[in-house]
Every structure is written in C-alpha cells, then in structure tokens.
C-alpha positions as CSV (number, residue, x, y, z in Angstrom):
1,X,123.7,29.2,121.5
2,X,125.5,27.1,119.5
3,X,125.4,24.1,122.1
4,X,121.6,24.2,122.4
5,X,122.2,24.3,118.3
6,X,124.1,21.3,119.5
7,X,121.8,19.6,121.8
8,X,118.7,20.0,119.5
9,X,121.0,17.2,117.3
10,X,121.8,15.5,119.1
11,X,118.5,15.0,120.6
12,X,116.6,14.9,116.7
13,X,119.9,12.3,116.3
14,X,118.9,9.9,119.3
15,X,115.3,10.3,118.4
16,X,115.5,9.2,114.8
17,X,118.3,6.3,115.5
18,X,115.9,4.6,118.1
19,X,112.5,4.7,116.2
20,X,112.2,0.7,116.1
21,X,113.6,0.4,118.8
22,X,110.7,2.0,120.6
23,X,108.0,1.1,118.4
24,X,105.7,-0.6,120.3
25,X,101.7,-2.0,119.8
26,X,99.4,-0.1,121.8
27,X,96.4,-2.7,121.8
28,X,96.0,-4.4,125.3
29,X,93.1,-6.4,124.6
30,X,95.5,-8.3,122.2
31,X,96.1,-10.7,123.5
32,X,93.1,-11.3,125.8
33,X,90.8,-11.3,122.6
34,X,93.2,-13.8,121.2
35,X,92.6,-16.2,123.7
36,X,89.5,-17.9,123.3
37,X,86.5,-17.6,120.6
38,X,84.1,-17.0,123.7
39,X,86.4,-13.6,123.8
40,X,86.5,-12.8,120.2
41,X,82.8,-12.5,120.2
42,X,83.0,-9.7,122.8
43,X,81.2,-6.0,121.7
44,X,84.9,-4.8,123.7
45,X,86.8,-7.1,121.7
46,X,85.0,-6.7,118.0
47,X,85.9,-2.7,119.1
48,X,89.4,-3.3,119.9
49,X,89.9,-5.1,116.5
50,X,88.1,-2.3,114.9
51,X,90.4,-0.1,116.9
52,X,92.8,-1.1,115.2
53,X,97.2,-1.0,117.4
54,X,97.0,2.8,116.8
55,X,96.5,4.8,120.0
56,X,94.3,7.6,120.4
57,X,95.1,10.1,122.0
58,X,99.6,9.7,121.6
59,X,98.8,7.7,118.2
60,X,99.3,8.9,114.9
61,X,95.9,11.9,114.6
62,X,95.6,11.1,118.4
63,X,94.1,14.0,120.4
64,X,97.6,15.0,121.9
65,X,99.8,15.5,117.8
66,X,95.9,17.5,116.6
67,X,96.2,19.3,120.3
68,X,100.1,20.5,119.4
69,X,98.6,21.1,115.8
70,X,96.4,23.2,117.6
71,X,98.7,25.5,120.5
72,X,101.0,25.6,117.0
73,X,98.8,27.0,114.5
74,X,97.9,29.5,117.7
75,X,101.5,30.6,118.9
76,X,102.6,30.6,115.1
77,X,100.4,32.8,114.6
78,X,101.2,34.9,117.5
79,X,104.5,35.5,116.2
80,X,104.1,36.5,112.8
81,X,101.6,39.1,114.6
82,X,104.5,40.0,116.8
83,X,107.5,40.4,114.0
84,X,104.9,43.1,112.5
85,X,104.1,44.8,115.4
86,X,107.9,45.0,115.8
87,X,108.3,45.9,112.0
88,X,105.7,49.4,112.7
89,X,108.0,49.9,115.8
90,X,110.8,49.8,113.8
91,X,109.3,52.2,111.1
92,X,107.9,54.8,114.0
93,X,110.8,54.7,115.6
94,X,112.6,56.5,112.5
95,X,115.4,54.4,112.7
96,X,116.5,51.4,111.1
97,X,120.3,50.8,110.3
98,X,121.7,50.3,113.7
99,X,124.2,53.1,112.5
100,X,121.2,56.1,112.2
101,X,121.2,59.3,114.8
102,X,118.0,60.7,114.2
103,X,115.2,58.7,115.7
104,X,114.0,57.3,119.4
105,X,117.6,55.1,120.1
106,X,115.2,53.4,123.2
107,X,112.2,52.5,120.1
108,X,114.7,50.7,118.1
109,X,116.5,49.1,120.5
110,X,112.3,47.7,121.7
111,X,111.3,46.8,118.1
112,X,114.2,44.9,118.0
113,X,114.2,43.1,121.4
114,X,110.8,42.2,120.3
115,X,111.6,41.1,116.7
116,X,114.9,39.1,119.3
117,X,111.8,37.2,121.0
118,X,110.0,36.5,118.3
119,X,111.9,34.6,115.9
120,X,113.6,33.4,118.9
121,X,109.6,32.4,119.5
122,X,108.9,31.0,116.1
123,X,111.6,28.8,116.1
124,X,110.8,27.0,119.4
125,X,107.2,26.4,118.8
126,X,108.0,24.9,115.4
127,X,110.8,22.9,116.4
128,X,108.6,21.5,119.2
129,X,105.8,20.8,117.3
130,X,108.3,19.0,114.9
131,X,109.7,17.0,117.5
132,X,105.3,15.7,119.0
133,X,104.9,15.3,115.2
134,X,107.5,13.2,114.5
135,X,107.7,11.1,118.8
136,X,103.3,10.9,118.0
137,X,103.8,9.2,114.3
138,X,107.1,7.8,114.8
139,X,108.1,6.3,118.3
140,X,104.1,6.0,119.9
141,X,101.8,3.9,117.2
C-alpha cells in the first residue's frame, strides 16, 4: 500500500513539474491562416480563429473532460450505494465489533470486504478523475 501511495505521489509531482514544458498550441491551422490575406478571409480560418487555441476534444471543457466527469459521478454514486449496502449488511449480520461472538461471522466478513472494496474504489475514482482533470486543464490546452 505504501508503494502505491509513493507511486501516486511521484506521478502527481512529475505532472506538476512538467506542466509548462508539455503545454502546446492545438490549433493546426494557425500557420496556414497566417500565410496570406486571402487565406485569412476563408470560412475555415474564420472558424479556427473563433474557436481559439483550446482543443475541443482533450482541452478544458472538452469531450474527454466531460466524459471523465460523468463516469466519475456515476462510479461515485455506485460506490456510495455500496457503502450503504455494506452498512446494512453489518447491521443484519449481528455484529460490528471485531471481538463480538454473536451474529454471523461470515456476514460480517463479507460486509467488511464490501466496505473495503467500495472505499478503495472511491479513492481510485477520485484520484483518476483528479489526474484526468489536471491533464486536460493544465497540460493539454
């Protein structure tokens, strides 16, 4: 577990340090549209100029960012539902304390496994959403 946390910390640190180095302009028509007055008057160059330099697919507010937001929302809701379900399983198993002898020990074990998996899933969801948001907002422009 410590190795995983260390790897995530190193990844986030390296992304933070390389933000300015990896930023690039995503409008491929800049050079073509700046070559002549006739090219600047074309409909394609006017549209490219109006669009700006943000990438509509991978840039801030792009398709990748919106998709990551939706997936994180749905997965987060599913993780919270699993946490609630594991709470009910703890209650119906008849024991919350680890030293308690009454109740169903297998039910407690299964509820604890569900809770652990849901919490780990929630952490993975938050970290992956944060990484995707950071990359699309700061590195890809």
